[in-house]
C-alpha positions as CSV (number, residue, x, y, z in Angstrom):
1,X,158.6,33.9,167.4
2,X,157.5,32.4,164.1
3,X,155.8,35.6,162.8
4,X,158.8,37.9,163.1
5,X,160.1,39.5,159.9
6,X,162.2,37.2,157.9
7,X,163.9,36.8,154.5
8,X,162.0,35.2,151.7
9,X,163.5,31.9,150.6
10,X,164.6,31.9,147.0
11,X,165.2,29.2,144.4
12,X,167.6,29.8,141.6
13,X,166.2,28.6,138.3
14,X,168.3,28.8,135.1
15,X,165.4,29.9,133.0
16,X,163.8,32.5,135.3
17,X,166.8,33.7,137.4
18,X,166.1,34.0,141.1
19,X,162.5,33.2,142.1
20,X,161.1,33.1,145.6
21,X,159.8,29.9,147.0
22,X,156.0,30.4,146.9
23,X,153.7,30.7,148.7
24,X,155.2,33.2,151.1
25,X,153.8,36.0,153.3
26,X,154.5,39.6,153.7
27,X,153.1,43.1,154.4
28,X,153.1,46.5,152.7
29,X,153.6,48.9,155.6
30,X,154.3,51.7,153.1
31,X,153.5,52.2,149.4
32,X,156.3,50.2,147.7
33,X,156.8,52.6,144.7
34,X,155.8,56.0,143.3
35,X,153.2,56.1,140.7
36,X,151.1,53.1,139.8
37,X,153.1,51.2,137.2
38,X,153.7,48.4,139.7
39,X,150.0,47.6,139.9
40,X,148.3,45.5,137.2
41,X,145.9,47.7,135.2
42,X,142.8,45.7,136.1
43,X,143.6,45.7,139.9
44,X,144.0,49.4,140.7
45,X,140.7,49.7,142.7
46,X,141.6,46.7,144.8
47,X,145.1,47.6,145.6
48,X,144.3,51.3,146.3
49,X,142.1,50.1,149.2
50,X,144.5,47.6,150.6
51,X,148.1,48.9,150.2
52,X,149.6,50.3,152.4
53,X,148.2,48.5,155.5
54,X,149.1,46.0,158.2
55,X,147.3,43.2,156.4
56,X,149.4,40.1,155.8
57,X,149.2,39.0,152.2
58,X,150.0,35.6,150.7
59,X,152.1,35.8,147.5
60,X,151.2,32.5,145.8
61,X,152.1,32.7,142.1
62,X,154.6,34.4,139.7
63,X,153.6,34.5,136.0
64,X,156.8,36.0,134.7
65,X,155.6,39.6,134.9
66,X,153.3,39.9,137.9
67,X,153.1,38.3,141.4
68,X,149.7,37.1,142.4
69,X,148.6,38.0,145.9
70,X,145.6,37.0,148.0
71,X,144.0,38.2,151.2
72,X,141.2,35.8,151.8
73,X,139.0,35.8,148.7
74,X,140.6,39.1,147.4
75,X,143.1,38.4,144.7
76,X,145.3,41.0,142.9
77,X,148.5,41.3,140.9
78,X,151.6,43.4,141.4
79,X,155.0,43.7,139.6
80,X,158.0,42.8,141.8
81,X,158.2,45.5,144.4
82,X,159.4,46.1,148.0
83,X,157.5,44.5,150.8
84,X,158.3,43.2,154.3
85,X,158.5,39.3,154.2
86,X,156.9,37.6,157.2
87,X,157.3,34.0,158.2
88,X,154.1,32.1,157.7
89,X,152.6,30.2,160.7
90,X,150.5,27.7,158.8
91,X,147.2,29.5,159.4
92,X,145.3,31.3,156.6
93,X,142.2,33.3,156.2
94,X,139.2,30.9,155.9
95,X,140.8,28.3,158.1
96,X,138.8,26.9,161.0
97,X,140.6,27.2,164.3
98,X,140.0,26.5,168.0
99,X,141.3,28.8,170.7
100,X,143.4,27.3,173.3
101,X,143.0,28.4,176.9
102,X,145.5,30.2,178.9
103,X,144.5,29.2,182.4
104,X,141.0,30.6,182.8
105,X,141.7,33.9,181.1
106,X,140.5,33.0,177.6
107,X,137.2,31.5,176.5
108,X,137.5,28.3,174.4
109,X,135.6,28.3,171.1
110,X,135.8,27.3,167.5
111,X,135.8,30.0,164.8
112,X,137.0,30.9,161.3
113,X,140.0,33.2,160.6
114,X,138.7,36.4,158.9
115,X,141.8,38.6,159.0
116,X,145.5,38.5,159.4
117,X,147.3,41.7,160.6
118,X,150.9,42.2,161.4
119,X,151.8,43.6,164.8
120,X,155.1,45.3,164.2
121,X,155.7,46.0,167.8
122,X,155.4,42.3,168.8
123,X,156.8,41.1,165.4
124,X,154.0,38.5,164.9
125,X,150.8,38.0,163.0
126,X,147.5,38.7,164.8
127,X,144.5,36.7,163.6
128,X,141.0,38.1,163.6
129,X,138.2,35.5,164.2
130,X,134.7,35.5,162.9
131,X,133.3,35.2,166.4
132,X,135.0,38.5,167.5
133,X,134.8,40.9,164.6
134,X,133.5,43.9,166.5
135,X,135.8,43.7,169.4
136,X,138.9,43.9,167.2
137,X,140.6,41.3,169.4
138,X,143.5,39.6,167.7
139,X,144.8,36.1,168.6
140,X,148.4,35.0,168.0
141,X,149.3,31.6,166.6
142,X,150.2,30.3,170.0
143,X,146.6,30.6,171.2
144,X,145.1,28.9,168.1
145,X,144.9,25.3,167.0
146,X,144.2,24.5,163.3
147,X,141.3,22.1,162.9
148,X,142.2,20.7,159.5
149,X,145.4,19.2,158.1
150,X,146.8,21.3,155.3
151,X,149.7,19.2,154.2
152,X,150.3,19.7,150.5
153,X,153.0,18.4,148.3
154,X,154.5,20.7,145.8
155,X,154.6,19.4,142.2
156,X,157.8,17.7,141.4
157,X,160.3,19.5,139.3
158,X,162.5,16.5,138.3
159,X,162.0,15.1,134.9
160,X,162.0,11.3,134.9
161,X,162.4,9.4,131.7
162,X,159.7,7.0,130.7
163,X,161.1,3.5,131.0
164,X,161.6,1.7,127.7
165,X,161.4,-2.1,128.0
166,X,163.9,-4.1,126.2
167,X,162.0,-6.5,123.9
168,X,164.5,-9.3,124.4
169,X,163.9,-9.3,128.2
170,X,160.1,-8.9,127.8
171,X,159.8,-11.9,125.5
172,X,162.0,-14.0,127.9
173,X,159.1,-14.3,130.3
174,X,155.8,-15.9,129.5
175,X,152.6,-13.9,129.4
176,X,150.6,-13.9,132.6
177,X,147.6,-15.5,130.7
178,X,149.6,-18.8,130.7
179,X,150.0,-18.6,134.5
180,X,146.7,-20.2,135.5
181,X,146.3,-22.3,138.7
182,X,146.0,-26.0,138.0
183,X,142.5,-27.4,137.8
184,X,141.4,-30.5,139.6
185,X,139.7,-33.1,137.5
């Protein structure tokens, strides 16, 4: 199962210490700390309504003090705190997906993902679709096909020096303006 609880991958950086490879996914099944010092002062209302829950959050940025989380369009900030990391399956809220049939037992349709909830008994993420909001039916990643390619390259972290051309070698070759095709007279 790809949605089973896992360990967040980490990258060791000399300047920042140990930093998780972002984005990563997880869930707050319990309140991660006493008090509210772990919540950004501007985000108390948002976090109070969402944590704890079975919602699967995406942790996408660390600014040195707070992690930035998102659940669809909802964004909030928390200090580093305890959460249960979940392996991402490549599907996010807002993605367009197509259901894949299992024999004749499931209707085929195209919809948008509106929610991601962790099923702790099955150890996988259940996806709520816009077409079935009232029924509460959740689909797992095996029964969904993503309709858009989301391949993204992370920005490079290797510093490459700018080449410095040696003047002696540059002057050894003629300028391209002298390389004209011969004209026929």
